C-alpha positions in Angstrom: -87.2 -84.3 115.5 -88.3 -80.3 115.1 -84.6 -79.2 115.8 -83.3 -81.5 113.3 -85.9 -80.5 110.4 -85.4 -77.0 110.9 -81.7 -77.6 110.9 -81.5 -79.5 107.8 -84.1 -77.6 106.0 -82.4 -75.7 103.8 -80.1 -78.3 103.0 -82.6 -80.4 102.1 -84.4 -78.9 100.1 -81.9 -78.7 97.6 -82.0 -82.6 97.7 -85.1 -82.7 97.3 -84.6 -80.3 94.2 -82.1 -82.3 92.9 -84.3 -85.5 93.2 -87.1 -84.0 91.4 -84.9 -83.1 88.8 -83.6 -86.4 88.2 -87.1 -87.7 88.1 -88.2 -85.0 85.3 -84.8 -85.9 83.3 -85.5 -89.9 83.3 -89.3 -88.9 82.3 -88.4 -87.1 79.8 -85.9 -89.3 78.4 -88.4 -92.5 78.8 -91.2 -90.6 77.0 -88.4 -89.8 74.0 -87.8 -93.2 73.4 -91.4 -95.0 73.9 -93.9 -92.2 73.3 -96.4 -93.3 76.4 -98.5 -90.7 78.2 -98.2 -91.7 81.6 -94.0 -91.2 81.2 -94.9 -87.4 79.8 -97.5 -86.9 82.4 -95.2 -88.4 85.1 -92.5 -85.9 83.5 -95.1 -82.5 83.8 -95.9 -83.3 87.3 -92.2 -83.9 88.6 -91.9 -80.1 86.0 -94.3 -79.0 88.3 -92.6 -80.3 92.0 -89.1 -79.4 90.3 -90.2 -76.0 90.0 -91.7 -75.8 93.6 -88.8 -76.7 95.4 -86.4 -75.1 93.7 -88.0 -72.2 94.5 -88.3 -72.9 97.8 -84.5 -73.7 97.8 -83.7 -70.4 96.6 -86.2 -68.1 99.6 -83.1 -70.0 101.4 -80.5 -67.8 99.8 -82.6 -65.0 97.9 -84.8 -63.9 101.1 -87.2 -61.6 100.2 -86.8 -59.6 97.0 -89.4 -58.9 94.3 -87.6 -61.5 92.2 -88.5 -64.3 94.5 -92.1 -62.9 94.9 -92.5 -62.8 90.9 -91.1 -66.5 90.8 -93.1 -67.4 94.1 -96.1 -66.1 92.1 -95.3 -68.4 89.1 -94.9 -71.1 91.8 -98.8 -70.9 92.6 -100.0 -70.9 88.6 -97.6 -74.0 88.0 -99.3 -76.0 91.0 -102.7 -74.9 89.5 -101.8 -76.1 86.1 -100.0 -78.9 86.4 -101.6 -80.6 89.7 -104.7 -81.6 87.9 -102.9 -83.9 85.6 -102.7 -86.5 88.2 -106.9 -87.0 86.9 -105.6 -88.4 83.6 -102.2 -90.2 85.1 -105.3 -92.4 86.9 -107.3 -92.3 83.7 -104.1 -93.9 81.6 -103.6 -95.8 84.6 -106.9 -97.7 84.6 -106.9 -98.1 81.1 -110.3 -95.9 80.8 -111.7 -96.2 77.0 -111.4 -93.3 74.9 -114.6 -91.3 75.7 -114.0 -91.8 79.3 -110.6 -90.5 78.9 -112.3 -87.4 76.9 -114.5 -86.5 79.7 -111.4 -86.5 82.4 -109.2 -84.1 80.1 -112.4 -82.1 80.1 -112.7 -81.8 83.2 -109.0 -81.4 83.7 -108.9 -78.8 81.5 -111.4 -76.8 83.4 -109.7 -77.3 86.8 -106.3 -76.1 84.8 -107.7 -72.7 83.9 -109.5 -72.5 87.6 -105.6 -73.8 88.5 -104.1 -70.7 87.1 -106.6 -68.2 87.9 -106.0 -69.3 91.3 -102.9 -68.6 91.0 -102.7 -65.1 89.7 -105.3 -64.5 92.0 -103.5 -65.8 95.4 -102.4 -62.8 97.6 -98.6 -63.2 98.6 -98.2 -63.6 102.5 -94.4 -63.5 103.8 -93.3 -66.5 105.7 -90.0 -67.3 107.1 -88.8 -70.7 109.2 -85.8 -72.3 109.5 -84.2 -70.1 106.8 -86.3 -70.1 104.4 -88.1 -67.2 103.0 -91.5 -68.2 101.4 -94.8 -66.9 100.3 -97.7 -68.6 101.1 -101.7 -67.5 100.6 -102.9 -64.5 102.2 -105.7 -63.4 104.2 -106.5 -61.7 101.1 -107.2 -64.0 98.9 -110.6 -64.8 97.4 -112.6 -67.1 98.6 -113.4 -68.8 95.5 -109.5 -69.2 94.8 -109.0 -70.7 98.6 -111.6 -73.6 97.3 -109.5 -74.1 94.1 -106.7 -74.7 96.1 -108.3 -76.7 98.8 -109.7 -78.9 95.9 -106.0 -79.3 94.1 -103.9 -79.9 97.3 -106.6 -82.7 98.6 -109.4 -83.4 96.8 -107.0 -84.8 93.9 -105.0 -87.3 96.7 -107.9 -89.1 97.6 -108.7 -90.1 93.7 -105.4 -91.3 93.3 -105.5 -93.6 96.0 -108.7 -94.8 95.0 -107.5 -95.5 91.4 -104.4 -97.1 92.7 -105.9 -99.7 94.2 -107.8 -100.9 91.7 -104.6 -100.9 89.8 -103.7 -102.7 92.7 -106.3 -105.4 92.4 -106.2 -105.6 88.5 -102.6 -105.2 87.2 -100.6 -106.7 90.5 -98.6 -104.0 91.6 -98.8 -100.8 94.7 -97.2 -98.9 92.9 -100.3 -96.0 92.2 -101.9 -96.7 95.4 -98.3 -95.8 97.2 -98.2 -92.9 95.2 -101.3 -91.3 96.8 -100.9 -93.1 99.7 -96.8 -91.9 100.9 -98.6 -88.0 99.7 -101.0 -88.7 102.1 -99.0 -89.5 105.3 -96.2 -86.8 104.7 -99.1 -84.2 104.3 -100.7 -85.3 107.1 -97.4 -85.6 109.2 -97.0 -82.0 110.4 -100.5 -81.5 111.3 -100.3 -84.7 113.6 -96.5 -83.5 114.9 -97.9 -79.8 115.5 -95.0 -79.2 113.1 -98.0 -76.7 111.1 -95.3 -74.3 109.9 -93.6 -77.1 108.7 -96.0 -79.3 106.7 -94.8 -77.3 103.2 -91.0 -79.3 104.0 -92.3 -82.3 105.1 -95.2 -82.9 102.8 -92.5 -82.4 99.9 -90.8 -85.7 101.1 -94.6 -87.3 99.7 -94.1 -85.4 96.5 -90.6 -87.1 95.9 -92.2 -90.6 96.8 -95.2 -89.8 94.3 -93.2 -88.8 91.4 -90.6 -91.4 91.8 -94.0 -94.1 92.2 -95.3 -92.3 88.7 -92.2 -92.7 86.8 -92.0 -97.0 88.4 -95.4 -97.6 87.6 -95.1 -95.9 84.0 -92.1 -98.1 83.4 -94.3 -101.7 84.6 -96.8 -100.8 82.7 -95.0 -100.7 79.5 -92.9 -102.9 79.9 -96.5 -105.1 80.6 -97.6 -103.7 77.2 -94.7 -105.2 75.3 
């Protein structure tokens, strides 16, 4: 299995990039047509995931270069700016009343500010695996930035799963739950199989599943409200 992942990584990264671009385009088209917030939020999350996949894919072509370093810096910034939008997605899915939605947006805004700051503060450390040159968080990253990164990477999935369970019970659809569960599952597969250096790659399949489930859920909710 590991040999297959190492050999296919450069090609599959481009496939994943194409899927994220497709989900982004479909989400934007649906938002332009229906003006539903969930479509826009899905598009923004998909934009971040698309950019992440694109830069990793380019790492197999560009190699270590100043241009890749700059693009990778913005990859961390985009992650910090857009991943907090998972919280408003949960709020809109659960049909929170306006005061609670406002509270969620305030919390999300604070996380976005911290996420952007974390992206700029991260010490970029060069790593090469499966023919892909990528940058990770290095030892010089401040402790507070590591904490923010941990919250964004793991602290957003659990609320998504819990919100998904509530939506499943109330709205009779498992799509939101699957978005969080599949993201968690693929993120755990790397450590569970001992492929710690391929966590970034394996988890990207979960990101595709998450974005797709967001889009399918937004479509179902829009149809049910017509």
